[in-house]
Steps between C-alpha positions, in 0.01 A plus 500: 500500500722284707858615564718298257788478743276298746419241233709184427635412151333200343740287297400488135580200273325641205150429368372841564523810274726781590343838588392723217593874498176594677576260787864609509404866541249421771784328696767759421289751693547288808882496502743794513705597205524180311514512123336262252719398207520231236793260447628403147211251461251781590413328844421758771699530822527770763836658605620755744836647572598590866775739589736481798790688646751220448575146399435348857152655511413356161627164591299491835188597308543209253563264785165604653331452169643152490349414829155611395522334161596170660223522746240582217638246263519772241836619383567823313803577268737726691795706382690725739823691551634808665197708596225318319282182479277432202215250552313335214190290581289277276341157508712291266242210486243721328745737325345811655363651815262365765387611848797347680741720299333806659500333843860453483553864379306630795687293750826625349379857536461445872868422550 
């Protein structure tokens, strides 16, 4: 299988079904340490928390994610503070997960 980090996110404006659990698990094997969760509306998303030695390191990491996200046209939800950054990824237009979510996760893991 092709390395996800080498692929480009494809903008999604809806009209396709989100991944089912079988497809989600297939892609989870291709990224490192991401968890699949459901939101209050039972839509799937992936999330990962990164740990850092201080606030500045967390901030630098988040800024790097911002550059990648802007370049890919795919923007995660990010929360961060002293020593951590939590990244949540989904495709809002389909209320679930698609390949681009895992591509973005793989690119974030390369930082």
